[in-house]
N, C-alpha and C positions, 0 to 999 in steps of 0.2 A: 518727208523729213529725211535727212541723210546725215551720216556721221562717219568720221574717219575711223578706220579700224583695220586690223589684219583679219581678213575673211577666212573662215574655215570652210573650204569648199567640200569638205566631207559631210557637212550638214547642208542639205539642199532639198528642194521640194519641187513637185510638179507644178507647172504653170500652163497657161493656155498654149495650144500648139502655135506654130509660127504664123499660120495664116490668120488665126484669131488675134494673135498679138499685133500683127500688121494692121488688121482691120480696126482694132481698138485704138491703135496709136499710129495715125497717118503721118509718120515721120520717117526719117532716114534710119533704117534698121539694118544692121549687117550681122552675119555670123562669123565673127572674127575676134580672136583674143590671143594674145601671147602672154605667157607667164614665166616667172622665175620662181623656183622652189626655194624654201628656206635653207635647204641643205646644199644649195648650189651658189657659187659666187655670182655677184652682179655681172652682167654682160655675157653670161653663158646660160645654157640650159633653156633656151626659148622653146616653148611648146605651144603649138596652135591647137586650140580646142574647137573642133568643128562639130559634126554630128556625133552623138554618143555621150557617154557619161563624163562629167568633169572628174578630175583626179582627186584622190584624197590627199590631204596635206594642207598646209597653210601658205597663203600667198604672201610673197615678200614684195614683189614689184609687178605691176600690171603694165604691159606694153600694148597699147591699142591706139587706133586712129579713127577719126571720123571719116565717113564715106566721101569719096569724091563727088558722089551724086547728091549734092546738097539739096535738102528739102524733098527728095524724091520719096513718095510714100510706097516704097517697095523694099523687098529683101535683097541683099547682096551676099553671096556666099563665097567663101574661100574653101574649096573642097579639100578633104583630108589628103587626097593623093598629090596635092601640090607639094613641090619640094620646099625645103626650109628657106632657100634663097628666094624662091618665088613669093612665099608668104611674107618674108621680111620686106621684100621690095614693095609688095602691095601695102603693107602697113606703113612703111616709110612714105610712100606716095600719097597715102590717104591722110596722113597727119597734116594738120594746119590748113586744111582746105576751107574751114569755116570756124567761126568763133563758138565752137560747141563745147558744152560740158559733157564728157563721155560717161556712159554708164554701161554695165553689163548685167544681164539677167541670167541666173542659173536655172536651167530646166532639167528636171529629173530624167526624162526619157526622150530627150531631143537635143537640139543644138544649143550651144551657148550663144546668147544673143547680145549683141552690142547695140545700144541705142544712143543716138546723139540728139541733143536738143539745142536749139538756139534761143536767144532772147525773144525772137519773133514767134516762136512756137514752143512754149514751155512744155517740158516732158512730164507726163503724169504716169507714175508707175502703176501698171495694172495690178489689181489685187492678187496677192499670192506670189508676187515676184520678189525675189531677193535682189536688191539693187546694190551694185558696187561700182565705184568710179575708179579712175586711175589713182586717186588718193585714198582708196579703200572706203569710199562713202557707201553706207548702206541706207536704203530707203525703207522707212517704216511704211508698210502697206496701208492703203487708205482705210481699210476696215479697222485695223488695229488703232489707228489714230482716232477714228470715229468712236470706237468702243471706249477708249481711254478718256476722250473728251466727254462722252456721255456720263460715264461713271464719276469723273471728277466734278462735273456740274451738279450732281445730286448731293444735297447736304445729308450726309450720313453720320454726322457727329453722334457719338454713342448715346447721348441724351435724347436724340431725336429718332424717328422711325427710319428704318432702312428699306421700307417696303417698296418704294419706287425703284431702287437699285436692284433689289431682289427680283422684281417683276421683269426688269429689263434683261437681266442675266437668264432668268427662267425662259422668257420668250425666245431669246436667241438660241438657247440649247434645245428647246422644244422644236423650234423650226428646223433644226438639224437632225431631228429624229431621236434625240435622247429621251429616255424616260425621266420625267422631271417631277419631283415632289417638293413641296414647300412646307417647312416646319415653322409655325407661327406661334408666338406667345404674346400676351398682353402684360407688359412690365410697367408698373406704376402708371397705367393708363396709356402707355405708348406701345404700338404694335411693332414687334421685332420679328424679323423673318430670316431664316436660313434656307439656302437652296441646295438640294441634292439632285444631281443628274447622273444617270448611269446608262451604260451601253455595253454590249458584248455578251458572250455566251455565259451560261451558268457554270463556270469552271473555277477551280481554285487559283491562287497566286495572282490575283488581280492587283490593281493599283488605285489608291485613293490620292487625288490631287486636291489640295486644300488651300484656301485663302480666306480672308475676312473682308467684309464690305464696309464696316464702320471705320471711322477715322477719329482722331483726337480733335478737341476744339481748336478753332482758329480765331474766333471773335475775341478781341481784346488782347491777342498775343502780339507783343511789340516786334517790329522788325519786318513786317510784310511790306513789300513794295509792289506786289502784283495782286490781282484778284485771286483769292484762294480757290474759288470754285470755277475758274476758267482755265482750261488747258492752254498754256503759252509755250511756244517753241522759240527759243532764243539761243543761237549758236549751237553748241553741242549738248544743250540741256533742254529738258521738257519739264515745265513748272506746273504746280497745282497741288492742292492738298490731296494726299493719298497716292501721288505718282510713285513714290518709293515704297510707301507703307499703306496698303499694298495693292491699290487699284490697278497699277500698271501690270502687275502679274495676272490679276483677274482678267483684264482685257486681253492679255496675251493668250490666256487659256481659251477664251472665246475665239480668237483668231486662229489658234492651232486647231480647234475643233472643226473649223470650216474646211481644213485642208487635208484631212485624212478620211479614208473610207471606213465607216463603222463596221462594214461587213468583213473587213480584214482583221478585226480584233480577235485574237485567239483566247484572250482572257479578259475579265471585266475591267472596265474603266469607270471610276466614280469621281465626279467633281463634287466637292462640298465647300460651299461658300457661306461662312457663318456671320452672324451678327454679334455685337457686344464683346468682341475679342479684346477691345481696348479697356474694358472694365472687368478685369478678372477672368477673361475667357469664358464669360458667363453663357454666351450663346452655345459654345461647344459643350459646356457642362450640361445644358438642357438637351442638346441634340444627341450626344453620344449614346445615352441609354436606349434610344429608339432608332438609331441610325440603321441598324441591320434590318429592321422592319420596313424601312422605306425603299429597300432595294429589290423587292419582289423575290424572284427565285435566284437572284445573284447572291453568292456568298460574300460576306463582308471581307473586303481586302485586308490583309494583315500588314501591308506596307503603305506608308503615306508620305507623300512629298508635299511639304509646306513651303510656299514660295515667299516667305518673309525676307526682308532686305538683308542679304549677307554679302552683296557685291560678288555673287557667284561662288563664294566659298561654301563647301559642303560642311554642314554642322550636324553633329550627332548628339550633342548634349547642350543643355542650357539650364540656367538657374530658374528656380521658381520665383514666386512673388507672394508676399504676405502684406496685407493692408490692414491698418487699424487706425483708430482715431484717439488722440489724446484730448481729454476734456478738462479744462480748467474752469472752476466755478468760484466766483468771488462774491462781493457785496457791493451793489451799486450805490451811487450817491453823487453829490455835486463835486466837480473836480477841484473846487477851491478848498475843500476839506478832505484831502486824501486819507488823513488818519482815521476818518470815520468809516471808511470802506476798505474793500480788498480788491485790487485791480487784477482781474483774471488774465489780462494780457501779460502782466508782470509774472504771474504764476506760470504761464505758458513759457515765458522766457527761461525761467529756472528749469522747467522740464526739458527744454531743448538742449540746454547745456548738459544735463544728465544723460540724455540720449546720445549726444556726441561722445560722451565718455564711454558708453557701451560700444559704440561703433569703433572707437579707437582701440579698445581691447580686442575686438575681433580682427582688426587690421594687424595687430601685433602678433596674432597667432594664425598665420596662413596655413591652409591644408595642402601639404606638398603633393598629395595624391591627385590634386586637381590643377597643379601648376601648369601642366602642358596645355590643358584645354582652356584655362582661364588665367593666362599669364599676368594680366593686368591686375586682377583681384581674385586670388584663390581663397576667398573668404566672403561672408555675407556683406553686402553693401547696403547703405541706408539712404533714404531721400525724404526730405520734407516737401510734400507736394502742394498743399494749400494750407492757408491759415485764415481764420475769420474770427473777429471778435470786436466788441464795442459797438456803440450806436452813434456817438458824437464826440467831438473833441473836448467838450466841456462836461462829459459824463464819465464817471468811473465805470470802466468796463466790467460788467457782471459775469460775462461768459466769454470763453475763447476756445476754439477747436482747431487742432492741427491734424491734418491727414498725413500719416506716415506710411511709407512702404519700405520694405527691405527684401533683398533677394538672396534666399538661402541656396547653398550648393545642392545639386541633385544628389539624392540618396541620403542626405543628412536630415535630421529631425527638423522640419520647417518651423516648429514652435520653440526650439531652443532659444533663438534670439528674442522671441516674444517673452519668454519667461525671464530672461535676463533683463529685459526692459522693465517688466513689471516689478521685479525685485529692486531695481535701481530707483524707479520712480517712487516706490514706497518709502524711500529714505529722504526724499526731497522735502524740505520744510515749505509748506504751502503758505508762505507769508509774502505780503507785498513789500516793496522797498520803502514805502512811506507809511506803513501801518504795522502795528503789532497784532492785528487781528488775523485769524487764520481762515483760509479758504479750503479748496479741495482740488486734488489732481487725480484723475481716474483714467485708466487705459481701457478703451473699448474692446469688444470681441474681435478676434482676427478673421479675415477672409483669406483662405489659403488656396493658392493656385500651384499645383505641383510642377516640379522641374521635369527635365527630360534626360534620360541616359540610355540611348539606343545602342545595342551591341554592334560591334563592327562586323563587316563581311556580308551584308545583305545584297541581294540582287540589285536593289535600287541604288545602293552605294556604288556598286561596280559600274552601273550604267551612267550615273551622274559623273563619276570620275572620268570615264572613257569619253563621254560627250564633251566635257569641259576641258579635257586635257590636263586634269589635276591629278595629284598623287596622294593627297592626304586629306583627312577630315579634322575638324576642330570643334570648338565650343563657342557659345554665344552668351553674352551677359544678360540678354533680354529673355522674355517668356513668350511662349506661343501656345496654340491650341494642342500641341503635341502631348503635353502632360495630361490633358483631359482625355485624349484619345488613347493614351497608354492604359487608362483604366478599363477599357473594353478590349484590350489585347492587340491594339494597333501600334506598330513600331514606326516612328516618324524620323525622317531626315529633313533638315531645314536648308533651303538653298534658293536664292532668288536674285533678281537683277538689281533691286534697290540697294541703297546704301544706308547703313545704320546712322551715319553722320547726318543724313538728310531727314530721317524719320522724326516726326513731331516738331520739326523746325519751321520757322517762318520762311517763306519762299521755298518750300519743299520742292525738290526736283529729282529727276532721274536722268542718267546719261542717255542720250538719244541712241547711241549704238547699243547700249545694254537693253533698252526697250525693244529695239528692232530685232535683236538677236533672239529674244525670248521665245517666240513661237517656234523657231528652228530648234532650239534646245528641247522644248517640250516634245516636238514631233520626233526628234531623235531618241529621246528616252522612251517614249511610247512605242517606238519601233522596236527597240531592243527588248523591252519587258513584255509587251503585249502583242507584238507582231503588227502594229498599226502601219499601214502603207498609205502614201499620199494618194489623193484622188487622181 
């Protein structure tokens, strides 16, 4: 897979040496590349990258040509000692010799390799190579695509077991030498599993990298035009349930883990992949109290990076979520005599209007202290998630239940909106529109998931901003496992390649370039914080 992008050559990794590269790819491969930097005008500043490290900085234009030795399974080198005119002449002479799509591969401790492919000999990017074409195309390495496809294919809707996905992740990390622990629970007869994998020395200041394995339901969701459990690559998008939220990030963690040497870790690295995040972060709530005990002699890291979909924005705060059910109880009967019964669906309708009034009052009183982090809604927001009631069209509905969620601001009393709801619903007349009889409206107990408010200035924040070339952090309207981890003293930042606009949507997708870039970002952050070096 490839995608158009501006490549950050400051983020690169080791790949096979040039002889192995040539052996794996019996194609026309040359060591030649000319670049223009962002800070230089077009048409000037050409630089040939031969043996040695690529420069830091972002590429604006790539000048390259396919080799005049079409289809020759050998390497061709333009030496560093060549003059600029000689190198330009070589590139100009090389261009247009064959209908090739050109790619380059960035190697950490060796030459920059340019690989050409023709329609007769399709080029397959060796695992671990960052591919960039003259249009800034990046190739998703084959392992990353394999891992993402495998995870997407496994049905991990929260109502189902995620055991197969947990086993896949655990096996992959175990095979790389990580110490792996599985934390399993039986929830309503369904086996739920979280994976914890650790490496590195027993030193302080480690890093926890977290994601979740479960996804929201897709069956019956209107709007799907693709198979939800099949990874599909179309244009610059990668489709499938969980690609953005957040199996793409989990797969990228596995890909990154294959590309660094565990022996170079100066501080601990812990991967934690949870279950049941989509239903109240319940997996993290069960895992958090025992997490430290699963790390052996490693101290529990106090910083956590959660790869939820933020489109690479660094997020330090998010709202919590509170879930409760509104129960309407009426009196059943034949629909031809509505005055003899109480329709519970009608009662629920009255309750919904009252809840809307509560929401409107919160909207009218925004909290200016949170306006910078939550500019769209610096107040609690509400959502009616599901409604169920009645048995048939000719029967007066005897019961109806509405599942309601709201998202309180971090640091605020999460039950204040709940108390406002209870007070307002107590004033609703529980009567049907076609009957004088009375029913009942009740508000169920709340499930509270805390928000997140991580202080500024952590080493993780600095590393993420440096690697991403960003300058500021923000807030997110959704909830993550970070609130559960805060209860055990872990401070989290949220940052990932997915897009909130794609999360929970039909035809969910992630940008191909965003997915391809993710292992590089992970490696760069691990290098800065833990000393991790590429294999």
